C-alpha positions in Angstrom: -74.0 15.9 -15.2 -75.9 14.0 -12.5 -78.1 15.8 -10.0 -77.2 15.4 -6.3 -80.0 14.0 -4.2 -81.5 15.9 -1.4 -80.6 14.8 2.1 -83.4 13.6 4.3 -82.9 14.5 8.0 -84.4 12.3 10.7 -86.8 13.6 13.3 -84.2 12.9 16.0 -81.6 15.0 14.2 -84.1 17.9 13.8 -85.1 17.7 17.5 -81.4 17.7 18.6 -80.6 20.8 16.5 -83.8 22.5 17.7 -82.9 21.8 21.3 -79.4 23.3 20.8 -81.0 26.4 19.3 -83.4 26.9 22.2 -80.6 26.5 24.8 -78.9 29.7 23.3 -75.5 28.3 24.1 -74.3 28.7 20.4 -75.2 31.0 17.5 -77.3 29.6 14.7 -74.2 29.7 12.4 -72.2 27.7 14.9 -75.0 25.1 15.2 -75.3 24.8 11.4 -71.5 24.4 11.0 -71.3 21.7 13.8 -74.1 19.7 12.2 -73.0 20.1 8.6 -76.1 22.0 7.4 -76.5 25.3 5.7 -77.5 28.2 8.0 -80.8 29.9 7.3 -80.8 32.9 5.0 -81.5 36.2 6.7 -84.4 38.4 5.5 -83.5 42.0 5.4 
């Protein structure tokens, strides 16, 4: 069984996703799905 390598996200990608989140046009779940990343886990 081989271990899958972690993905390294570029600064440009992170900035684009952060900008989308700050604009409040989409939910965090929608942004995560559109960018093929896992949404953050909620703390209850």
